[in-house]
N, C-alpha and C positions, 0 to 999 in steps of 0.2 A: 203514724208520717204524717197524714193529711191533715191532720189535727193541728200538729204541730206547723202546718203549711199554711193553715187558715189564720193561724195565730200569727202568721210572718216568722218563727225561727228562721224556716229554711225557702228556700225558692223553688227548687224543683225538686223531684222524684225520679229517679233513671237506675239502669241497670249497664253493668258491664258484662261482658260473656266472651268464652271462646265457646260455646256451646254448639251443638246442632241447628240446621237453617230451621228446622220443623220447630224445636223449643223456643227459639226465637219468634220465631212467627206467633206461635201461640202466647207467648208474654206481650209482646203487643199488641195484639189483639184484645187483650183482656182489658186493656183500658186504664192500670194501675199505673203504669209510670208516665212520665212528662218526656223521657228520653233514653237515649238507648247507645250505649257505645260499642260497637262493634267493628269487626275486621273485614274490610273489604279492599281488595287489590284488584288493579288495574288488569294483572294476566292471569287472576284468580278469582272469580266475580260468584264462588257458588253462594256467596250470601246476598243476590238480588233481589230476594223472594222476601229478606227479613226486611230490605231497605224499602220494598211496595210496603208490608204490611205498616213499618212504622209512616210512610209517608199519608197512609187512608187514615190515622189515627193521629196526623196532624203533630207527630213527635220529633223532637231534635233528634238529630242525628251525630 
C-alpha cells in the first residue's frame, strides 16, 4: 500500500475501528497509518487515549 502511495495512486492510508481502545492505541503507535476513523462521544469518552495516540503520531482523525 505504501508503494501505491509513493506512486501517487492513493493519498493516505488509514483504518476505521470499533475495537478496544488499547488496540487502537497500539495501531496508532505503529506508525503504519496516516489517519484513524474512531468513535468518540461527548458523553462517552472512552477513546480519549486513542485520540492522544493519534495526535502524537500526527494522524488525522
